[in-house]
C-alpha positions in Angstrom: 252.6 -116.1 10.3 250.6 -115.6 13.4 252.9 -115.3 16.5 251.0 -117.8 18.9 250.5 -117.3 22.8 251.6 -120.9 23.3 254.8 -121.1 25.1 255.9 -124.9 26.1 258.8 -125.1 28.4 261.5 -126.6 26.2 263.5 -128.3 29.1 260.6 -131.1 29.3 258.4 -133.0 27.4 254.8 -131.8 26.7 251.3 -132.2 25.4 249.8 -129.8 23.2 246.1 -130.4 22.9 243.5 -128.5 20.8 240.8 -128.8 18.7 241.4 -129.9 14.8 242.4 -126.9 12.7 243.8 -124.8 15.6 247.5 -125.2 14.1 249.2 -127.5 16.6 251.7 -128.8 13.8 252.1 -125.6 12.3 253.3 -124.4 15.7 255.4 -127.2 16.7 257.1 -126.6 13.2 257.8 -123.2 13.6 258.6 -123.9 17.5 261.4 -126.4 16.8 262.8 -124.9 13.5 265.9 -123.3 15.6 266.3 -125.6 18.6 269.4 -127.7 18.3 268.0 -130.4 20.2 266.1 -133.8 19.1 262.4 -133.9 19.9 260.3 -136.6 19.0 256.8 -135.4 18.3 253.7 -137.9 18.2 250.6 -136.4 16.5 247.0 -137.7 17.4 248.4 -139.4 20.5 244.7 -140.0 21.4 244.3 -142.4 18.9 247.3 -144.8 20.3 247.1 -144.2 24.0 249.1 -147.3 25.0 252.1 -145.5 23.2 252.1 -143.3 26.2 253.7 -146.2 28.2 256.5 -146.4 25.9 257.0 -142.7 26.1 257.1 -142.7 29.8 259.9 -145.4 29.5 261.9 -143.5 27.0 261.7 -140.2 29.0 262.9 -142.2 32.1 265.6 -144.3 30.3 266.8 -142.4 27.7 266.1 -139.0 28.6 264.3 -138.3 25.2 261.9 -135.2 24.8 258.7 -135.7 23.4 256.0 -133.0 22.2 252.4 -134.9 22.2 249.7 -133.5 20.1 246.1 -134.5 20.1 242.6 -133.3 19.9 241.1 -135.0 22.7 242.8 -134.5 26.1 239.2 -135.8 27.7 239.5 -139.1 25.6 242.9 -139.9 27.4 241.4 -139.0 30.6 238.3 -141.1 30.1 240.4 -144.4 29.1 242.6 -144.0 32.3 245.7 -143.9 30.3 249.4 -142.9 31.6 249.4 -139.2 31.5 253.0 -138.8 32.2 252.5 -136.9 35.4 255.4 -134.9 36.6 257.2 -135.8 33.2 255.3 -133.9 30.7 253.6 -130.3 30.7 250.3 -129.7 29.4 249.4 -126.8 26.7 246.6 -126.0 25.1 246.2 -124.5 21.2 243.0 -122.9 20.9 241.6 -120.8 17.9 243.3 -117.4 17.4 242.8 -114.8 19.9 242.5 -111.1 19.8 246.0 -110.4 20.9 247.6 -113.1 18.3 245.5 -111.4 15.6 246.6 -108.0 16.5 245.4 -105.3 13.8 243.7 -108.2 11.7 241.2 -108.7 14.5 237.9 -108.0 13.6 235.1 -108.7 16.1 232.5 -108.6 13.3 234.6 -111.4 11.4 235.3 -113.6 14.6 231.8 -113.6 15.6 230.5 -114.6 12.0 233.3 -116.9 11.4 235.0 -118.0 14.4 238.9 -117.6 14.7 240.2 -121.0 13.2 243.7 -120.4 11.5 242.8 -121.5 8.2 239.7 -119.2 8.0 242.2 -116.3 7.6 243.8 -117.4 4.3 240.4 -117.7 2.7 239.3 -114.6 0.8 235.5 -115.2 0.2 232.5 -116.0 2.4 231.6 -118.6 0.3 234.9 -120.2 0.7 234.8 -119.6 4.6 231.4 -121.2 4.6 232.6 -124.5 3.0 235.5 -124.7 5.2 233.1 -124.6 8.3 230.7 -126.9 6.8 233.4 -129.4 5.9 235.0 -129.0 9.5 231.9 -129.3 11.2 231.0 -132.5 9.0 234.4 -133.8 10.0 233.8 -133.6 13.7 230.3 -135.6 13.3 231.7 -138.4 11.4 235.3 -138.8 12.3 234.7 -140.6 15.8 232.9 -143.2 13.9 234.3 -143.7 10.5 238.1 -143.0 10.6 240.2 -145.5 11.8 243.2 -145.3 14.3 246.3 -143.9 12.9 248.9 -141.4 14.2 252.1 -140.2 12.8 255.6 -139.6 14.5 257.4 -136.4 13.5 261.3 -136.0 14.9 262.6 -132.4 15.0 266.3 -131.8 14.4 266.8 -128.7 12.4 265.1 -130.4 9.7 261.6 -131.8 9.8 261.3 -135.6 9.3 258.0 -136.9 8.7 257.5 -140.6 9.6 254.0 -142.6 9.1 253.6 -145.3 11.6 
C-alpha cells in the first residue's frame, strides 16, 4: 500500500476530488479504518449536486462529518451549487507522485505509462496498454452514456456500503 500525501483535516468535513482511478476510495478506506468517529462518505457527489444542500443542513444541525468524493470539481462549480464554503475543506487526489512511489519510482515508466495506481499492479506492457485504452475510452464515453448514480459509504471502524 502506497502512503499517499493526501492529508485531510479530520476535525471537519472535506471534499476529495480527483480523476477516476486515482485511488480516492482506496485512500478513504485506509484513512478511516482506525478513526472512532462516524463519517458519511458520498462518492461521485458531482452526479447528484443537489445533495449538497442536505449535506450542508446535516453539518449545521446534526454536526455530522462528511467526506465527499468526486471526479469533477469543475462540474460542480459550473452548476453553481452549494460548495459548503467554510464547512468543508477541499483536497485533491492526483496520480501517484515520485515521493509516494519512493524506490518504486521509475521516470521511464511514468513517462511511458503514467502513474495511476492501478498501473503498478499490472505486470505486462500489454496489460498496461489495455488498461489505458479502457481508461481513455471510459472518459470519452462516460459523460454521455452513464446515468447519474452515487454511493454512500459510512465508516465506523467497519466499512458499510449503501447504494442509493
